[in-house]
C-alpha positions as YAML, in Angstrom:
chain: A
units: angstrom
residues:
- id: 1
  name: MET
  ca: [-49.34, 107.70, -8.55]
- id: 2
  name: PRO
  ca: [-46.45, 108.35, -6.24]
- id: 3
  name: SER
  ca: [-46.14, 111.78, -4.76]
- id: 4
  name: ARG
  ca: [-43.20, 114.27, -5.89]
- id: 5
  name: SER
  ca: [-41.73, 113.94, -2.53]
- id: 6
  name: LYS
  ca: [-41.18, 110.20, -2.82]
- id: 7
  name: LEU
  ca: [-39.15, 110.52, -5.72]
- id: 8
  name: LYS
  ca: [-35.50, 110.11, -4.91]
- id: 9
  name: ARG
  ca: [-32.78, 111.76, -7.14]
- id: 10
  name: ILE
  ca: [-28.85, 111.03, -6.79]
- id: 11
  name: THR
  ca: [-26.41, 113.54, -8.04]
- id: 12
  name: ARG
  ca: [-23.21, 111.90, -8.77]
- id: 13
  name: ALA
  ca: [-19.43, 113.51, -9.69]
- id: 14
  name: ALA
  ca: [-18.00, 111.50, -11.96]
- id: 15
  name: GLY
  ca: [-14.28, 111.20, -12.08]
- id: 16
  name: LYS
  ca: [-11.28, 109.68, -10.64]
- id: 17
  name: THR
  ca: [-11.44, 107.27, -7.57]
- id: 18
  name: VAL
  ca: [-9.67, 108.11, -4.45]
- id: 19
  name: ARG
  ca: [-6.26, 106.54, -4.64]
- id: 20
  name: GLY
  ca: [-4.00, 104.58, -1.79]
- id: 21
  name: ARG
  ca: [-6.59, 103.47, 0.80]
- id: 22
  name: LYS
  ca: [-6.98, 99.79, 1.34]
- id: 23
  name: GLY
  ca: [-8.88, 97.71, -0.83]
- id: 24
  name: GLU
  ca: [-9.69, 100.96, -3.46]
- id: 25
  name: PRO
  ca: [-8.23, 100.35, -7.02]
- id: 26
  name: ARG
  ca: [-5.24, 102.64, -8.03]
- id: 27
  name: ALA
  ca: [-4.18, 103.56, -11.46]
- id: 28
  name: ALA
  ca: [-1.37, 101.73, -13.02]
- id: 29
  name: THR
  ca: [2.48, 103.28, -12.66]
- id: 30
  name: GLU
  ca: [3.30, 105.41, -15.81]
- id: 31
  name: LEU
  ca: [5.32, 107.77, -16.96]
- id: 32
  name: VAL
  ca: [5.05, 109.62, -20.04]
- id: 33
  name: ILE
  ca: [7.99, 111.91, -21.34]
- id: 34
  name: ILE
  ca: [7.11, 114.75, -23.78]
- id: 35
  name: THR
  ca: [9.92, 116.10, -26.02]
- id: 36
  name: GLY
  ca: [10.40, 117.36, -29.31]
- id: 37
  name: MET
  ca: [10.59, 120.62, -31.10]
- id: 38
  name: SER
  ca: [10.61, 124.15, -29.46]
- id: 39
  name: GLY
  ca: [7.18, 125.90, -30.31]
- id: 40
  name: SER
  ca: [5.65, 122.49, -31.16]
- id: 41
  name: GLY
  ca: [3.29, 122.75, -28.37]
- id: 42
  name: LYS
  ca: [4.92, 120.88, -25.50]
- id: 43
  name: ALA
  ca: [3.60, 123.21, -22.68]
- id: 44
  name: SER
  ca: [-0.08, 122.64, -24.19]
- id: 45
  name: ALA
  ca: [0.47, 119.09, -24.22]
- id: 46
  name: LEU
  ca: [1.58, 118.87, -20.57]
- id: 47
  name: LYS
  ca: [-1.34, 120.66, -19.55]
- id: 48
  name: ALA
  ca: [-3.51, 117.94, -21.36]
- id: 49
  name: PHE
  ca: [-1.72, 115.53, -19.24]
- id: 50
  name: GLU
  ca: [-2.45, 117.32, -16.08]
- id: 51
  name: ASP
  ca: [-6.10, 117.56, -17.02]
- id: 52
  name: LEU
  ca: [-6.16, 113.76, -17.19]
- id: 53
  name: GLY
  ca: [-4.93, 113.78, -13.58]
- id: 54
  name: TYR
  ca: [-0.92, 113.38, -14.25]
- id: 55
  name: TYR
  ca: [1.39, 114.42, -11.79]
- id: 56
  name: CYS
  ca: [3.27, 117.02, -14.20]
- id: 57
  name: VAL
  ca: [6.80, 118.45, -14.37]
- id: 58
  name: ASP
  ca: [8.19, 120.78, -16.97]
- id: 59
  name: ASN
  ca: [12.04, 121.16, -18.04]
- id: 60
  name: LEU
  ca: [13.17, 118.28, -15.38]
- id: 61
  name: PRO
  ca: [16.84, 117.87, -15.66]
- id: 62
  name: VAL
  ca: [17.67, 114.50, -17.24]
- id: 63
  name: GLU
  ca: [19.82, 113.40, -14.54]
- id: 64
  name: LEU
  ca: [16.78, 113.43, -12.22]
- id: 65
  name: ILE
  ca: [14.63, 111.37, -14.41]
- id: 66
  name: PRO
  ca: [15.71, 108.04, -12.92]
- id: 67
  name: ARG
  ca: [15.11, 109.45, -9.38]
- id: 68
  name: PHE
  ca: [11.74, 110.96, -10.63]
- id: 69
  name: ALA
  ca: [10.73, 107.60, -11.82]
- id: 70
  name: GLU
  ca: [11.59, 106.08, -8.56]
- id: 71
  name: LEU
  ca: [9.77, 108.40, -6.52]
- id: 72
  name: ALA
  ca: [7.00, 107.79, -8.88]
- id: 73
  name: LEU
  ca: [7.04, 103.86, -8.12]
- id: 74
  name: GLN
  ca: [7.02, 104.56, -4.58]
- id: 75
  name: SER
  ca: [4.30, 106.78, -4.21]
- id: 76
  name: GLY
  ca: [0.69, 106.10, -3.40]
- id: 77
  name: GLU
  ca: [-0.61, 109.41, -4.55]
- id: 78
  name: ILE
  ca: [1.22, 110.01, -8.05]
- id: 79
  name: PRO
  ca: [1.12, 106.73, -9.75]
- id: 80
  name: ARG
  ca: [0.91, 108.53, -13.60]
- id: 81
  name: THR
  ca: [3.64, 111.47, -14.10]
- id: 82
  name: ALA
  ca: [4.24, 113.28, -16.90]
- id: 83
  name: LEU
  ca: [7.25, 115.57, -17.61]
- id: 84
  name: VAL
  ca: [9.10, 117.88, -20.52]
- id: 85
  name: VAL
  ca: [12.20, 117.34, -21.44]
- id: 86
  name: ASP
  ca: [13.63, 119.15, -24.45]
- id: 87
  name: VAL
  ca: [16.77, 121.39, -25.99]
- id: 88
  name: ARG
  ca: [16.67, 123.79, -22.63]
- id: 89
  name: GLU
  ca: [18.85, 120.86, -21.40]
- id: 90
  name: GLY
  ca: [21.88, 121.89, -23.62]
- id: 91
  name: SER
  ca: [24.53, 119.25, -24.00]
- id: 92
  name: GLN
  ca: [22.95, 117.02, -21.02]
- id: 93
  name: LEU
  ca: [20.30, 116.15, -23.42]
- id: 94
  name: GLU
  ca: [22.71, 113.59, -25.04]
- id: 95
  name: LYS
  ca: [22.33, 111.46, -22.02]
- id: 96
  name: LEU
  ca: [18.82, 111.07, -22.51]
- id: 97
  name: PRO
  ca: [18.74, 107.94, -24.81]
- id: 98
  name: ALA
  ca: [20.77, 106.03, -22.27]
- id: 99
  name: ILE
  ca: [18.49, 107.21, -19.65]
- id: 100
  name: LEU
  ca: [15.41, 106.14, -21.20]
- id: 101
  name: LYS
  ca: [16.69, 102.76, -21.68]
- id: 102
  name: SER
  ca: [17.25, 102.57, -17.98]
- id: 103
  name: VAL
  ca: [14.23, 103.97, -16.87]
- id: 104
  name: LYS
  ca: [12.06, 101.68, -19.21]
- id: 105
  name: ARG
  ca: [13.47, 98.79, -17.23]
- id: 106
  name: THR
  ca: [11.72, 99.87, -13.92]
- id: 107
  name: ILE
  ca: [8.86, 101.66, -14.82]
- id: 108
  name: PRO
  ca: [6.28, 101.51, -18.04]
- id: 109
  name: THR
  ca: [7.26, 104.77, -20.05]
- id: 110
  name: LYS
  ca: [6.17, 106.36, -23.37]
- id: 111
  name: VAL
  ca: [7.80, 108.79, -25.01]
- id: 112
  name: ILE
  ca: [5.77, 111.47, -26.97]
- id: 113
  name: TYR
  ca: [7.69, 113.79, -29.42]
- id: 114
  name: LEU
  ca: [6.22, 116.89, -31.10]
- id: 115
  name: GLU
  ca: [7.41, 118.28, -34.10]
- id: 116
  name: ALA
  ca: [5.80, 120.71, -36.82]
- id: 117
  name: SER
  ca: [6.95, 122.29, -39.85]
- id: 118
  name: ASP
  ca: [9.27, 125.11, -40.20]
- id: 119
  name: ALA
  ca: [6.70, 127.31, -41.64]
- id: 120
  name: ALA
  ca: [4.13, 126.39, -38.50]
- id: 121
  name: LEU
  ca: [7.01, 126.90, -36.01]
- id: 122
  name: LEU
  ca: [8.39, 130.27, -37.64]
- id: 123
  name: ARG
  ca: [5.05, 131.71, -37.49]
- id: 124
  name: ARG
  ca: [4.28, 130.65, -34.03]
- id: 125
  name: PHE
  ca: [7.65, 132.36, -32.47]
- id: 126
  name: SER
  ca: [6.57, 135.43, -34.60]
- id: 127
  name: GLU
  ca: [3.40, 135.72, -33.19]
- id: 128
  name: THR
  ca: [4.66, 135.05, -29.85]
- id: 129
  name: ARG
  ca: [7.77, 137.33, -30.01]
- id: 130
  name: ARG
  ca: [9.67, 134.72, -27.84]
- id: 131
  name: PRO
  ca: [13.33, 134.06, -28.62]
- id: 132
  name: HIS
  ca: [14.31, 130.72, -29.64]
- id: 133
  name: PRO
  ca: [15.84, 128.62, -26.64]
- id: 134
  name: LEU
  ca: [19.33, 128.20, -28.44]
- id: 135
  name: GLY
  ca: [19.90, 131.87, -28.09]
- id: 136
  name: THR
  ca: [19.20, 135.15, -30.28]
- id: 137
  name: GLY
  ca: [22.72, 134.99, -31.98]
- id: 138
  name: THR
  ca: [21.16, 133.47, -35.25]
- id: 139
  name: THR
  ca: [17.91, 133.50, -36.83]
- id: 140
  name: VAL
  ca: [15.35, 131.72, -35.69]
- id: 141
  name: ARG
  ca: [15.40, 129.51, -38.74]
- id: 142
  name: ALA
  ca: [18.79, 128.34, -38.51]
- id: 143
  name: SER
  ca: [18.20, 127.68, -34.71]
- id: 144
  name: LEU
  ca: [15.29, 125.35, -35.61]
- id: 145
  name: GLY
  ca: [17.65, 123.48, -38.24]
- id: 146
  name: THR
  ca: [20.17, 123.13, -35.18]
- id: 147
  name: GLU
  ca: [17.42, 121.80, -32.83]
- id: 148
  name: ARG
  ca: [16.04, 119.21, -35.26]
- id: 149
  name: ARG
  ca: [19.63, 117.73, -35.78]
- id: 150
  name: HIS
  ca: [20.11, 117.62, -31.70]
- id: 151
  name: LEU
  ca: [17.01, 115.77, -31.53]
- id: 152
  name: ARG
  ca: [17.05, 113.26, -34.41]
- id: 153
  name: THR
  ca: [18.31, 110.47, -32.32]
- id: 154
  name: ILE
  ca: [15.41, 111.10, -29.72]
- id: 155
  name: ARG
  ca: [12.82, 111.06, -32.08]
- id: 156
  name: LYS
  ca: [13.80, 107.98, -33.42]
- id: 157
  name: LEU
  ca: [12.95, 106.48, -29.95]
- id: 158
  name: ALA
  ca: [9.81, 108.17, -29.76]
- id: 159
  name: ASP
  ca: [6.67, 105.94, -29.04]
- id: 160
  name: LEU
  ca: [4.17, 108.54, -30.75]
- id: 161
  name: VAL
  ca: [5.30, 111.16, -33.16]
- id: 162
  name: ILE
  ca: [3.00, 114.11, -33.66]
- id: 163
  name: ASP
  ca: [3.19, 116.76, -36.20]
- id: 164
  name: THR
  ca: [1.13, 119.77, -34.73]
- id: 165
  name: SER
  ca: [1.30, 122.04, -37.92]
- id: 166
  name: LYS
  ca: [-2.19, 122.18, -38.32]
- id: 167
  name: PHE
  ca: [-3.26, 122.11, -34.69]
- id: 168
  name: ASN
  ca: [-4.17, 124.60, -32.46]
- id: 169
  name: VAL
  ca: [-3.80, 124.57, -28.62]
- id: 170
  name: HIS
  ca: [-7.37, 122.90, -28.22]
- id: 171
  name: GLU
  ca: [-7.32, 120.80, -30.71]
- id: 172
  name: LEU
  ca: [-3.62, 119.14, -29.77]
- id: 173
  name: ARG
  ca: [-5.09, 119.02, -26.07]
- id: 174
  name: ALA
  ca: [-7.96, 117.03, -27.50]
- id: 175
  name: HIS
  ca: [-5.94, 114.87, -29.35]
- id: 176
  name: LEU
  ca: [-3.68, 113.90, -26.52]
- id: 177
  name: THR
  ca: [-6.95, 113.23, -24.28]
- id: 178
  name: ASP
  ca: [-8.49, 110.86, -26.66]
- id: 179
  name: ARG
  ca: [-5.12, 108.80, -26.86]
- id: 180
  name: PHE
  ca: [-4.59, 108.77, -23.36]
- id: 181
  name: LYS
  ca: [-7.79, 108.60, -21.77]
- id: 182
  name: GLN
  ca: [-7.86, 105.04, -21.85]
- id: 183
  name: HIS
  ca: [-5.26, 104.90, -19.62]
- id: 184
  name: SER
  ca: [-7.76, 106.43, -16.80]
- id: 185
  name: SER
  ca: [-10.23, 103.53, -17.41]
- id: 186
  name: THR
  ca: [-9.86, 102.17, -13.82]
- id: 187
  name: GLN
  ca: [-10.41, 105.42, -12.28]
- id: 188
  name: HIS
  ca: [-12.86, 107.33, -14.46]
- id: 189
  name: GLY
  ca: [-15.77, 106.06, -15.74]
- id: 190
  name: LEU
  ca: [-19.75, 106.48, -15.83]
- id: 191
  name: PRO
  ca: [-21.65, 105.41, -12.81]
- id: 192
  name: ASP
  ca: [-23.14, 101.95, -13.40]
- id: 193
  name: ASP
  ca: [-26.50, 103.14, -11.96]
- id: 194
  name: ALA
  ca: [-26.84, 106.63, -13.90]
- id: 195
  name: ASP
  ca: [-29.90, 107.28, -15.58]
- id: 196
  name: LEU
  ca: [-28.77, 110.70, -17.15]
- id: 197
  name: VAL
  ca: [-25.25, 112.18, -17.49]
- id: 198
  name: PHE
  ca: [-24.07, 115.45, -18.10]
- id: 199
  name: ASP
  ca: [-20.43, 116.47, -19.01]
- id: 200
  name: VAL
  ca: [-19.39, 119.83, -17.34]
- id: 201
  name: ARG
  ca: [-16.02, 119.88, -19.08]
- id: 202
  name: PHE
  ca: [-16.84, 122.69, -21.35]
- id: 203
  name: LEU
  ca: [-16.49, 124.71, -18.02]
- id: 204
  name: PRO
  ca: [-12.98, 126.40, -17.32]
- id: 205
  name: ASN
  ca: [-11.01, 124.33, -15.01]
- id: 206
  name: PRO
  ca: [-9.90, 125.37, -11.35]
- id: 207
  name: HIS
  ca: [-7.52, 122.52, -11.53]
- id: 208
  name: PHE
  ca: [-5.02, 124.95, -13.41]
- id: 209
  name: VAL
  ca: [-5.43, 127.52, -10.49]
- id: 210
  name: PRO
  ca: [-2.78, 126.36, -7.89]
- id: 211
  name: GLU
  ca: [-4.84, 127.54, -5.10]
- id: 212
  name: PHE
  ca: [-7.48, 125.56, -5.85]
- id: 213
  name: ARG
  ca: [-5.86, 122.28, -6.90]
- id: 214
  name: GLY
  ca: [-6.23, 120.72, -3.63]
- id: 215
  name: LEU
  ca: [-9.70, 121.87, -2.71]
- id: 216
  name: THR
  ca: [-13.18, 120.75, -4.10]
- id: 217
  name: GLY
  ca: [-16.09, 122.24, -5.78]
- id: 218
  name: ARG
  ca: [-17.64, 122.50, -2.32]
- id: 219
  name: HIS
  ca: [-15.24, 124.93, -1.01]
- id: 220
  name: PRO
  ca: [-16.97, 128.46, -1.10]
- id: 221
  name: ARG
  ca: [-13.82, 129.92, -3.30]
- id: 222
  name: VAL
  ca: [-13.89, 127.37, -5.87]
- id: 223
  name: ALA
  ca: [-17.50, 127.43, -6.00]
- id: 224
  name: LYS
  ca: [-17.56, 131.25, -6.85]
- id: 225
  name: TYR
  ca: [-14.57, 130.92, -9.38]
- id: 226
  name: ILE
  ca: [-16.83, 128.24, -11.13]
- id: 227
  name: ARG
  ca: [-19.87, 130.42, -10.93]
- id: 228
  name: SER
  ca: [-17.95, 133.40, -12.27]
- id: 229
  name: PHE
  ca: [-18.31, 132.37, -15.69]
- id: 230
  name: PRO
  ca: [-21.67, 133.28, -17.36]
- id: 231
  name: GLN
  ca: [-22.03, 129.59, -19.04]
- id: 232
  name: THR
  ca: [-21.87, 128.19, -15.44]
- id: 233
  name: GLN
  ca: [-25.15, 129.75, -14.70]
- id: 234
  name: GLU
  ca: [-26.97, 129.38, -17.82]
- id: 235
  name: PHE
  ca: [-26.33, 125.61, -17.66]
- id: 236
  name: ILE
  ca: [-27.52, 125.38, -13.86]
- id: 237
  name: ASN
  ca: [-30.30, 127.03, -15.07]
- id: 238
  name: ARG
  ca: [-31.14, 124.97, -18.14]
- id: 239
  name: ILE
  ca: [-30.46, 121.70, -16.52]
- id: 240
  name: SER
  ca: [-32.59, 122.50, -13.32]
- id: 241
  name: ALA
  ca: [-35.54, 123.76, -15.87]
- id: 242
  name: LEU
  ca: [-35.04, 120.24, -17.76]
- id: 243
  name: LEU
  ca: [-35.23, 118.17, -14.79]
- id: 244
  name: VAL
  ca: [-37.81, 119.87, -12.92]
- id: 245
  name: TYR
  ca: [-40.05, 119.11, -16.48]
- id: 246
  name: LEU
  ca: [-38.58, 115.45, -16.52]
- id: 247
  name: LEU
  ca: [-39.05, 114.36, -13.12]
- id: 248
  name: PRO
  ca: [-43.02, 114.45, -13.37]
- id: 249
  name: HIS
  ca: [-43.21, 112.34, -16.07]
- id: 250
  name: TYR
  ca: [-40.65, 109.75, -14.57]
- id: 251
  name: ILE
  ca: [-42.90, 109.42, -11.57]
- id: 252
  name: ARG
  ca: [-45.76, 108.92, -13.88]
- id: 253
  name: GLU
  ca: [-44.19, 106.02, -15.22]
- id: 254
  name: GLY
  ca: [-43.48, 104.65, -11.91]
- id: 255
  name: LYS
  ca: [-39.86, 105.28, -11.42]
- id: 256
  name: SER
  ca: [-39.21, 105.42, -7.65]
- id: 257
  name: TYR
  ca: [-35.09, 106.36, -8.16]
- id: 258
  name: LEU
  ca: [-33.58, 108.50, -10.41]
- id: 259
  name: THR
  ca: [-29.54, 108.84, -10.72]
- id: 260
  name: ILE
  ca: [-27.89, 111.55, -12.43]
- id: 261
  name: GLY
  ca: [-24.44, 112.02, -12.93]
- id: 262
  name: PHE
  ca: [-22.44, 114.97, -13.64]
- id: 263
  name: GLY
  ca: [-18.74, 114.40, -15.00]
- id: 264
  name: CYS
  ca: [-15.64, 116.16, -15.45]
- id: 265
  name: THR
  ca: [-11.80, 115.30, -15.80]
- id: 266
  name: GLY
  ca: [-11.07, 114.90, -12.00]
- id: 267
  name: GLY
  ca: [-14.43, 114.65, -10.64]
- id: 268
  name: GLN
  ca: [-13.38, 117.22, -7.93]
- id: 269
  name: HIS
  ca: [-13.99, 120.35, -8.73]
- id: 270
  name: ARG
  ca: [-16.77, 121.40, -11.70]
- id: 271
  name: SER
  ca: [-18.87, 118.38, -11.25]
- id: 272
  name: VAL
  ca: [-18.90, 118.56, -7.48]
- id: 273
  name: MET
  ca: [-20.04, 122.46, -7.71]
- id: 274
  name: ILE
  ca: [-22.59, 121.78, -10.33]
- id: 275
  name: ALA
  ca: [-23.86, 118.63, -8.60]
- id: 276
  name: GLU
  ca: [-24.39, 120.79, -5.30]
- id: 277
  name: ASP
  ca: [-26.25, 123.48, -7.10]
- id: 278
  name: VAL
  ca: [-28.57, 121.53, -8.77]
- id: 279
  name: ASN
  ca: [-29.12, 119.60, -5.66]
- id: 280
  name: LYS
  ca: [-30.28, 122.66, -4.09]
- id: 281
  name: ARG
  ca: [-32.58, 123.68, -7.10]
- id: 282
  name: LEU
  ca: [-34.46, 120.37, -7.24]
- id: 283
  name: ARG
  ca: [-34.75, 120.60, -3.19]
- id: 284
  name: ARG
  ca: [-36.54, 123.86, -3.50]
- id: 285
  name: ALA
  ca: [-38.91, 122.28, -6.20]
- id: 286
  name: GLY
  ca: [-39.90, 119.79, -3.62]
- id: 287
  name: TYR
  ca: [-37.97, 117.02, -4.21]
- id: 288
  name: LYS
  ca: [-36.05, 114.43, -1.96]
- id: 289
  name: VAL
  ca: [-32.48, 114.87, -3.20]
- id: 290
  name: LYS
  ca: [-29.01, 113.14, -2.07]
- id: 291
  name: ALA
  ca: [-25.84, 114.12, -3.56]
- id: 292
  name: VAL
  ca: [-22.97, 111.91, -3.67]
- id: 293
  name: HIS
  ca: [-19.64, 112.44, -5.01]
- id: 294
  name: ARG
  ca: [-18.34, 109.40, -5.84]
- id: 295
  name: ASP
  ca: [-14.62, 110.65, -6.57]
- id: 296
  name: SER
  ca: [-14.25, 113.97, -4.61]
- id: 297
  name: PRO
  ca: [-11.81, 113.71, -1.58]
- id: 298
  name: LYS
  ca: [-13.85, 113.41, 1.62]
...
């Protein structure tokens, strides 16, 4: 029977590939425009796309959309983009249908329209105590009616209409992730040689902390942030204990190499940090371990 030290283990961080290098795959260029009723969840939708790796912009002036699309086409680093356009644009919003028609000739574009019942929207405005974008000179109910009339033409142009009346924030983001994760298939995916894979997307995502966005899970400040959540330490303890239990059984069955994947949305923060920590735990247990971060910037 081979000794424990002969069992080599590889931890991998699953996620998106490094883009822009010669010979490496890039995601297809894509523009997603999110619009719809105030209070329907557009900000949460934008965060869902950001979590999927899209370059996101909120409240971009409609006249800048063609230039934005042009920059996306030219860029080797931000091929997938998403932006929010809504009634905050005022009278300029009337130009959106013509702009959409023009932009769709140059870049694959999808329009997502979010809406909800008046009852749901009134409840959300009451809970947040935020004024309606059309102003405080009238009731929220009246503003919602005016807004629906302004957006009627744009709604007809939508590729996807989502009624968020019965969605909470997390359900909306999960719904959009399920619908659009297929567009990430060229840069996301399980390692072909993985024996075990663990999904760590249940941990808070450092991507949403601006100072961490350009860093990886190897950076001390990012690692400290991820470790600050109690579920992180519990997960590492439980997974490490499980692996220490399993490895002798794999050895007994004659397995010389075991590949374990840790996956998160972008393969840059959470999965990297977890792989590094589990790597250290297994080394201390006497195993030869190599950590390979497939999709983390080098």
